[in-house]
C-alpha positions in Angstrom: -128.0 50.0 -4.8 -125.5 47.6 -5.4 -122.9 46.2 -2.8 -120.1 47.7 -4.9 -117.5 46.6 -2.3 -115.9 43.6 -4.2 -114.7 45.9 -7.0 -111.4 47.7 -6.8 -112.2 51.4 -7.9 -109.6 53.7 -9.3 -110.2 57.0 -10.5 -109.1 57.2 -13.9 -107.4 54.0 -13.3 -104.7 55.4 -11.5 -102.2 52.4 -10.4 -104.3 49.8 -12.0 -101.8 47.6 -14.3 -103.9 46.9 -17.7 -101.0 45.5 -19.7 -97.6 44.1 -20.2 -95.6 46.1 -22.5 -91.9 45.9 -23.5 -92.2 49.1 -25.7 -91.3 51.3 -23.7 -90.9 52.4 -19.8 -90.4 55.5 -17.4 -88.3 56.2 -14.0 -90.2 59.5 -12.7 -87.9 59.5 -9.9 -84.8 59.4 -11.8 -86.1 61.3 -15.0 -85.6 58.4 -16.8 -87.5 57.1 -20.4 -86.5 54.4 -22.7 -87.7 52.6 -25.6 -86.8 48.9 -25.6 -84.1 49.7 -23.1 -82.8 52.2 -25.3 -82.5 56.0 -23.4 -83.9 58.6 -24.4 -80.9 60.9 -25.3 -78.9 58.3 -26.7 -81.6 57.7 -29.7 -82.2 61.8 -29.7 -78.4 62.5 -30.2 -77.7 59.3 -32.7 -81.1 57.6 -34.2 -83.8 59.4 -36.5 -87.4 59.3 -36.5 -87.4 56.2 -39.5 -84.8 54.3 -37.4 -86.9 55.2 -34.0 -89.7 54.2 -35.5 -88.7 50.9 -36.7 -87.5 49.9 -32.9 -90.7 50.8 -31.5 -92.2 48.7 -34.0 -90.3 45.6 -34.2 -88.3 45.9 -31.0 -84.8 45.8 -32.4 -82.6 48.5 -33.9 -82.6 47.6 -37.6 -79.9 46.5 -39.6 -78.8 48.9 -43.0 -81.1 46.5 -45.2 -84.1 46.8 -42.7 -83.9 50.5 -42.3 -83.8 51.0 -46.5 -86.4 49.2 -47.0 -88.5 50.6 -44.3 -87.8 54.4 -45.2 -88.5 53.3 -48.8 -91.8 52.2 -47.6 -92.9 54.9 -45.6 -92.0 57.7 -48.3 -93.8 55.8 -51.0 -97.3 56.8 -48.6 -95.8 60.1 -48.2 -97.7 61.1 -51.6 -101.1 60.9 -50.5 -104.1 59.2 -53.2 -105.7 61.8 -55.0 -109.1 61.3 -53.2 -108.1 62.1 -50.2 -106.8 65.4 -51.2 -110.0 66.0 -52.7 -112.2 65.5 -49.2 -109.8 67.7 -47.8 -110.3 70.5 -50.5 -114.5 70.0 -49.8 -113.8 70.8 -46.2 -114.6 73.8 -44.4 -111.7 76.0 -44.2 -112.1 76.8 -40.7 -111.8 72.6 -39.5 -109.3 72.4 -36.7 -106.4 70.4 -38.1 -106.8 67.8 -35.4 -110.9 66.7 -36.2 -109.2 66.8 -40.0 -106.2 64.4 -38.9 -109.1 61.7 -37.5 -111.1 62.1 -40.6 -108.5 61.7 -42.7 -106.4 59.2 -40.9 -110.3 57.1 -40.4 -110.7 56.9 -44.4 -107.0 55.5 -45.1 -108.6 51.9 -44.7 -110.5 52.9 -47.7 -107.5 53.2 -49.7 -105.0 51.1 -48.7 -105.6 47.6 -47.3 -105.0 47.6 -43.1 -107.4 44.7 -42.4 -106.9 42.6 -39.7 -107.3 38.6 -40.3 -106.3 35.5 -39.2 -103.8 35.0 -42.3 -101.9 38.6 -41.4 -102.0 37.6 -37.5 -100.7 34.3 -36.8 -100.5 33.9 -32.6 -97.7 35.3 -31.5 -95.7 35.0 -34.3 -94.8 38.5 -36.0 -95.9 38.6 -39.9 -93.2 41.2 -40.7 -94.7 41.9 -44.5 -98.2 43.0 -43.0 -96.9 44.9 -39.8 -94.4 47.0 -42.4 -96.9 47.7 -45.2 -99.5 48.8 -42.6 -97.0 50.4 -40.3 -95.4 52.5 -43.1 -98.8 53.3 -44.6 -99.5 55.4 -41.9 -96.6 56.9 -40.7 -95.9 58.5 -44.0 -99.7 59.6 -44.6 -99.9 61.1 -41.0 -97.3 64.1 -41.8 -98.6 64.4 -45.5 -102.0 65.1 -44.4 -101.0 67.6 -41.6 -99.3 69.6 -44.3 -102.0 69.0 -46.8 -104.6 70.4 -44.7 -102.7 73.6 -43.4 -102.0 74.8 -46.8 -105.6 74.1 -48.5 -107.0 75.9 -45.5 -104.7 78.6 -46.0 -106.0 79.3 -49.9 -102.2 77.2 -51.7 -101.9 74.6 -52.8 -100.1 71.0 -51.4 -96.1 70.5 -52.1 -95.2 67.7 -53.6 -93.0 65.6 -51.1 -89.5 65.0 -52.4 -88.6 61.2 -51.6 -84.7 61.8 -51.3 -85.0 64.2 -48.3 -85.2 62.6 -44.2 -89.1 62.0 -42.8 -88.1 65.2 -40.7 -86.7 67.4 -43.7 -89.6 66.8 -45.8 -92.1 67.5 -43.5 -91.0 71.3 -43.3 -90.3 71.4 -47.3 -94.0 70.1 -47.6 -95.2 72.6 -44.6 -94.0 75.3 -46.6 -90.7 76.4 -45.0 -88.9 79.1 -46.5 -85.3 78.6 -45.5 -84.8 74.8 -44.0 -81.2 74.9 -42.1 -80.1 71.6 -40.9 -80.3 72.6 -37.4 -84.2 73.1 -38.4 -84.1 69.5 -39.5 -82.2 67.9 -36.7 -84.4 70.2 -34.5 -87.9 68.8 -36.5 -86.0 65.0 -36.3 -85.5 65.5 -32.7 -89.0 66.4 -31.5 -90.1 63.5 -33.1 -88.1 61.0 -31.3 -88.9 62.7 -28.0 -92.7 62.3 -28.6 -92.8 58.8 -30.2 -93.7 56.9 -27.1 -94.7 57.4 -23.6 -96.0 54.1 -22.3 -99.7 53.4 -21.1 -101.4 57.3 -21.5 -104.6 58.5 -22.8 -104.1 58.2 -26.6 -102.3 55.1 -25.8 -104.9 53.5 -23.9 -107.3 54.1 -26.0 -105.7 52.5 -29.0 -104.9 49.3 -27.2 -108.5 49.2 -26.3 -109.6 49.4 -30.2 -106.8 47.3 -31.3 -108.6 44.4 -28.8 -111.3 44.7 -31.2 -109.5 43.7 -34.6 -110.4 46.7 -35.6 -108.3 48.1 -39.0 -104.7 49.7 -38.4 -106.6 53.4 -39.4 -109.2 53.1 -37.0 -106.9 52.4 -33.8 -104.6 55.4 -34.9 -108.0 57.6 -35.4 -108.9 56.2 -31.8 -105.8 57.8 -30.1 -105.9 61.0 -32.5 -109.5 61.5 -30.6 -107.8 61.5 -27.2 -105.3 63.2 -28.3 -107.1 66.1 -29.4 -108.4 66.7 -25.4 -106.8 69.5 -23.8 -105.8 67.5 -20.7 -103.4 65.4 -23.2 -101.8 66.8 -26.6 -102.9 70.1 -26.7 -99.8 71.6 -23.7 -97.5 72.8 -25.9 -99.9 75.2 -27.6 -101.1 76.4 -24.1 -98.2 77.1 -23.3 -97.5 79.5 -26.3 -100.8 81.4 -25.6 -99.9 81.2 -22.2 -96.0 83.0 -22.9 -98.5 85.4 -25.6 -100.5 87.0 -22.6 -97.4 88.1 -20.8 -96.7 91.7 -22.1 -92.4 90.9 -21.7 -89.8 89.0 -19.8 -89.6 91.7 -16.8 -93.0 90.7 -16.1 -92.1 86.8 -15.5 -91.5 87.0 -12.2 -95.2 89.3 -11.1 -97.3 87.2 -13.1 -96.2 84.3 -12.0 -96.4 85.2 -8.5 -100.0 85.8 -9.1 -100.9 82.6 -10.9 -99.0 80.7 -8.3 -101.1 82.5 -5.6 -104.3 81.9 -7.5 -103.4 78.3 -7.7 -104.0 78.5 -11.8 -101.8 76.4 -14.2 -98.7 76.8 -15.3 -98.7 74.8 -18.9 -95.6 72.9 -19.5 -94.3 72.9 -15.8 -94.5 69.5 -13.8 -95.2 65.9 -15.6 -97.5 63.1 -13.8 -95.1 61.0 -14.5 -91.8 63.1 -13.5 -90.2 64.2 -10.2 -87.9 65.4 -11.6 -86.7 67.6 -14.9 -88.7 65.3 -17.8 -85.4 63.9 -19.7 -87.1 65.2 -23.0 -87.2 68.6 -21.6 -83.1 68.2 -21.2 -82.7 67.5 -24.5 -84.7 70.3 -26.2 -83.2 72.8 -23.7 -79.9 72.4 -25.5 -81.9 72.7 -28.7 -82.9 75.9 -27.9 -80.1 77.6 -26.8 -78.2 76.1 -30.2 -80.9 77.7 -32.5 -80.7 81.1 -30.0 -77.1 80.7 -31.3 -77.6 80.0 -34.7 -79.9 83.3 -35.1 -77.4 85.3 -33.4 -79.8 86.4 -30.4 -82.8 86.5 -33.2 -85.6 85.5 -31.6 -88.8 86.1 -30.6 -89.6 87.0 -27.1 -91.5 84.4 -26.3 -87.8 82.7 -26.5 -86.9 85.5 -23.7 -90.1 84.6 -21.6 -89.6 81.1 -21.5 -86.5 81.3 -20.3 -87.1 83.9 -17.8 -90.0 81.4 -16.6 -88.2 78.3 -16.6 -86.0 80.2 -14.0 -88.8 81.7 -12.2 -90.2 77.9 -12.0 -87.1 77.2 -10.4 -86.6 79.1 -7.8 -90.2 78.7 -6.2 -91.5 74.8 -7.7 -88.1 72.6 -7.9 -88.6 71.7 -4.2 -91.8 70.9 -5.4 -90.8 68.7 -8.1 -92.4 70.7 -10.7 -90.1 71.1 -13.3 -90.3 72.4 -17.6 -91.5 69.2 -19.3 -91.7 68.2 -23.0 -93.8 70.3 -24.1 -92.5 73.7 -22.4 -90.0 73.7 -24.7 -91.0 71.8 -27.9 -93.7 74.2 -28.5 -91.5 77.3 -28.1 -89.0 75.4 -30.6 -91.7 74.7 -33.2 -93.1 78.9 -33.0 -89.4 79.5 -33.6 -89.3 78.1 -36.8 -92.8 79.1 -38.0 -95.0 76.7 -37.2 -98.7 77.3 -36.5 -99.8 77.0 -33.3 -102.8 75.0 -34.0 -100.9 71.9 -36.0 -98.5 71.5 -33.0 -100.3 68.9 -31.8 -101.2 67.4 -34.9 -97.5 66.9 -35.0 -97.8 65.5 -31.7 -99.7 62.5 -33.5 -97.6 62.0 -36.5 -94.5 61.1 -34.0 -97.0 59.4 -31.5 -98.2 56.7 -34.5 -95.3 54.8 -34.3 -95.8 54.4 -30.8 -99.4 53.5 -30.9 -99.0 51.3 -33.8 -95.8 49.3 -31.6 -98.9 48.5 -29.1 -101.2 48.0 -31.5 -98.8 44.9 -32.7 -98.4 43.8 -29.4 -102.1 44.1 -28.4 -103.6 41.9 -31.1 -100.2 39.3 -31.4 -102.0 38.0 -27.7 -105.7 39.7 -27.8 -108.1 39.9 -25.2 -110.9 42.4 -25.3 -110.7 45.1 -23.0 -113.9 44.4 -21.1 -113.4 45.8 -17.7 -116.0 46.1 -14.8 -117.6 49.0 -12.8 -118.9 49.6 -9.6 -122.8 50.6 -9.8 -123.4 52.8 -8.2 -127.3 53.9 -9.4 -131.1 53.0 -8.2 -132.4 50.1 -7.2 -135.1 48.2 -8.9 -138.1 50.9 -10.2 -141.5 50.5 -11.4 -142.2 52.2 -14.2 -144.8 55.1 -13.9 -147.2 55.9 -16.8 -146.2 59.3 -18.2 -150.0 60.6 -18.1 -148.6 59.8 -13.8 -145.7 61.8 -13.6 
């Protein structure tokens, strides 16, 4: 066995600094998340998904003219190529939405010019037109792919985009929402802003590794979607709903929690690897949950009531350990109350996070070095080949 003592080994690369970035920052002890220095609270309250995406991509809040140009380009790409829609129609209707999304995004490079070349990326200097067009294509297309597949798999025709609608309102429209209220649009917009970026998580690191090979941007995003599809990363908000559906009533919450903690099982939506206080994104969504409750005059599902009761019970039993609700706890509940199918919660996460992935893609390829970590070899020493007749 080779001596590996000279190599630092940290399973999962925990604590290993792999890059320098100016995109976002987390202070887990104080419950602070910021994008380019702007607090997530301010952005969720005052900004929009389109404006926040521009900020993540280019480092500054846009002027009116810049935002208008960027929004116009994103809107242009919300209409999918008919050939891509034909591909979606040909897929088995039981195919998982995340698998469809990864496949469709990977194919975008065949419809749009997304290749990286020396003419497009010049050292550390932004080539704004290339980055703007490429980012707009991917951001614009993702929501439409999610909505189109949801319609197609249910035997319905995809709905055309409304160019005069915001990204958030248009997504609810093309998904087929019956009645879209201003609060629903604001909730969708805020969740997209809140999920836009979160430093070097698994999917973002995947995007960075793929970026470092100078793969085109559609493959960068497709690889990140593959990472996000894993249940340990992007599926927590789906699991929150599944968990709450198994609990019969809010009166059963506390006995269920006692049994779950005794068995050392996961309470989905509670706790976060980065935060020892309540996830700042969850604080924002908590307020929106209350607004939705008031708008509907209490006419919400029992999942809503069970969630409120579970948060109270968890606060009593787990807050001393620094375990509080995270963003997935309330985003899943809000999506459910807006009649969004559970299995497209994670694709919606990808619709939002694409802005962060692309921001890191831009950072990576401007000062690029291909990722090539080393390993500690723990296999056998030299062995002689044994003929098959002697084994």
